[in-house]
Structure formats: C-alpha cells, structure tokens
N, C-alpha and C positions, 0 to 999 in steps of 0.2 A: 504494500500499500504506499502511496506517495504522501509525504508530509508537506503540508503547507504552513510555512512560517510567515507570520505577519509582524512586521516591525518597520520602523521609520527607514526609508530607502537610502539615506545618506549618512546615517549615524550608527556607529557600532553599538554603543549603549549596552542595555541589558540583553538585547537580541543576540549579542555576540556569544554569550555564554551558551545559548542553544546552538548557534551556528557551529561552534567548535565540537560540540558532541555529535551533530549530524555529520559534519565533515570527517571526524575521526573514524566514525563507523562506516563511512562510505554510503551513507543513507541516500535514497532517492527523495529529494525534497526540492521545494521551489521557494525562493524568497519572494513572496507575492508582490509586496509593495514596491519592489524594484522593476516590476514589469512596467511597460509603457501604457499610457492611456487608461481607460476605465478598468482595465484588468489589474492595475497596480494599487496606488493609494486609494482611489474610490472604492475598490473592492474591500479594502481594509476597513474603511469608515463605514461601509454598508453593514458590516457585521457588528461594529461597535454601536452603531446608532439604530439597529433593527428593534423596533418597539414591540415587535411580536414575540422576541425571544424571552424566555423565562430565565435564561442563564447568560446574560450578556456579559462579555469581558469589560473590565474597567478601562483598560488601556492596553496597548501593546507592550511587550510581546505577547502573543498567544499563538497556539498551535492548533490547526484544524486537521483532524484525521477522520475522514469520512464525514459523519454528522457530528462527531465529538469535537467540541471546542474547549481547550485547555489554556488558562491564563496564569500568569504569575511565573517568574523565571524558575523558581526552585520547584514549583508544582509541575511544570513542563518537564524538568529534568527528572524528577521522581517518577514520572510516567514513562519517559524515554529510556531511563537508565537500563532497566531489565530488557527491553525490546532491542536495544542497541548493543547489549553486552557490555554495558559500561557501569554496571551496579552489581553488588554482591548477591548471591542467591538467597541467602537466609534473611529472614524478616528483621532481626535485630541489626544486622550489619546495613541493610537497606535504610533503616530508620536512622542509623548513626551518620550514614552518608547524607541524608536529608538534613539532619541537624547541622552538619558542618555547612551545607549549602545555604541554610537559612542564616547561619553566622556570617557567611559571605555576603549575603543580601544586606545585612546590617552594615557591614564594612562598606559596601557600595554606597549606601546613603551617606555615610560619613565622609567618604571621598567627594561625592557630589557637593556636599555642604561646605567644603573648603572655599569654593569659589562662589557659592550662593548661600550664605549662612543665614540670611534673613528671610528671603523669599525667591522663589524662582520666577516670580513676575517682574522683578527689577533686574536691570542689567548689572553685570559684574561691577561696572564702574560706579554704580549708584550705591554699592555697599562694600567698596574697597577696604576701608578701615576695619570693618568687622570680619572681612575675609581674611586680612592679615592676622588678626587676633585668633580666628578660628583655625588658621593653618598652623600657627605656632603651637596651640594646644593639641591639634591633630598629631603633629609629629613628636611632640613631647610625651603625650599620654596615650593616644589611640592606636597609632601605628605599632609601637612596642607591645601594646596589649594584644591586638589582633594578630599581627604577624608573629609575635612571640608565641602565641597560643598554637597557631598552626605549625610552627616550628616544633614545638613540643609534641603535638599529635604525630607529626611525621616521624620524629626520632623514636617515639614509643611504638610506632608500627613497623619499625625495622629500617626506616630512613629512605625507603624508595618511593613508596606510594602512601597516601593518606589513609586509604581504607583497603584493608585486605592485602593481597599479594599481586594484585594486577591493577592496571590503570582504570580509574573510574572517572565519571563526569566531574567529581570533586577536584581532581588533579587538573583537569583542563580548566576549571573555573580559577584555581589559584594561578595558573599560568597567566590568565588574562589579567588578574589582579596585579601581578608583578609587571607585566608589559605596560599596563595603563599608568601605574605609579612611575615607571621609568620615563614615560612620555610627559606626564604632567609635572613631575618633580625630579628631573634628571640629577641635579646636584645632591639634593637631599637623599634620594634614594641610593645613590652611589655610596654615600657615607654610611647608609643604614644597613646595606646588604651584607656586610661582614658579620652583622648580628644573626642573620637568618641563612647561613650557607647551605643548609638542607633545601630550603625553598628555592634558592637560586639554582641548585643542582637540579631540582624537580623541573623548574622552568625550562632548563637546557634539554632535559630529556624529552620533554613535551614538544618543544620546538624542533627536536630531530626526528620525530616520528614521521615516517614517510607521507602520510595523508595530511598531517598537520603542515609539515614543511611545504608541501605542494599548495596548500590552501593559502598559506601566508604570502607566497609568492604570486598568487593568482589574483585577478581583478574581483573575485568574489569577496576578498578581504578588503573591507572598507577601511580607509586609512583613518588614523586618529586625526582629530580636528578640534576646533575651538567650540564644537557643539557636542553635547552629550555629558557623560559622567566625567571623563578625564579632560581637563583643559589646562594648557600651559600658560602661566602668567609669570614673568620673569621676577616680579616683585614678591611672588609667593614662594619662590624657589631659592630663598637666600642661603 
C-alpha cells in the first residue's frame, strides 16, 4: 500500500522525521503537498478543512493510508514503526520507543522557541531580546538535559542504538535533531558535541546508511532554511 505524507512543501519541519523513516525503509510513498496544482497543497488543505470528517487532523504532518488518516509525528511513527521494520517486536519496547519519540517532540518545541519565544505570530525581529535570553537558557539548561538524557540511554543500551539491537525510527529522529542543531547553532553545537560523543557517532552511522545517504543527496531532501523548526541567526549562535 502506498503511503501519502502531507506536510508543507518547502519546509523540513516535523514532516522530516516521517520522511526519514519512509526513506530508510524504502517505502512506497508520495509527499503530497509537493505535487503541483490542485493535487498538492489544496489536497492537503481539503483534508484539514473537511467539515464532514469526525476525525480531522489539527495540522500537518499527517499520513493517509487508504481511508486511515494519522496525525502527530510521534503517533505516525508509532504506526509506521512495526510496518517498516523500524520498531521492536515486543510491546514494552515499542512503548519505550514511543516514549523516547515523545521526548524528542518536547525537545523540538524547545528548539523552535529559541527564535520564537513569545509567539509564532510575531517575526523573529519583533522578539529578538527574548530570543537571546531564551537561547542562553536553552544551551545552559535544556540542551544538556535533553541530549545528556539521550546519551545516557544510548550508552545503557550498548552504545550503538537507542532501542534494542537494531536501528529504529528513534535513531533516525535523533539524527535529525543533531543535523538541525548543527545548522541553527554551528558554533554552540561544535562546542557541545564533545559531551555527547555517542550521539555524534550515532548520527554518523545513520548518515552512512545507503538509503539515507542517497536520500540526503537527492532533491527529495528539502534544505534547511529560515523557515521551520531550525533557523540560523548569528546573534543567537554566540
């Protein structure tokens, strides 16, 4: 069955966590909103705004599989994991993977709020003083807490993968976190990486996987930009 992924056509954002899983698995999928004309963004908005639906998605990303529509990144990955062979077989481990993914979801919010700490409705320039303060606290308290946690989980699991003895969607998501922080905060991240050598090595292993390597070099991988979760501002990367 073909998977239909719905997300903004020019932004990596939260949709990228799902794309990485689909690409690693070699799944048959279409990135719907990137289609031209009415088959693209209008098709996505039609599902969101469908007044007849009893279970409408709040916002993208969401995944359509036949008549089933699944929203929220962690929820999508919880569904896809077993079907793409990117999740453990036993229930306790699947729940553990989902728990880690939900923690990544919390981290994603904190990353976004470094440049938009007051509201998403204002431009960055309209909240720059608050962004500077938020970013200082983010790197002083939150990055060590979150990445330090994932580093400990990785080491306690043997140092190669975060869950079990083979790659899961959680490893792919941590790869994306590292990549995004490197883009948004190249100087700060370079200094911090020595504190999480296991995560850096995990990032390198993921980047070297044949399908991921091919995906990263392809036009299917939307470049980082000043839109979305990760945004580079020189004054925040002191």
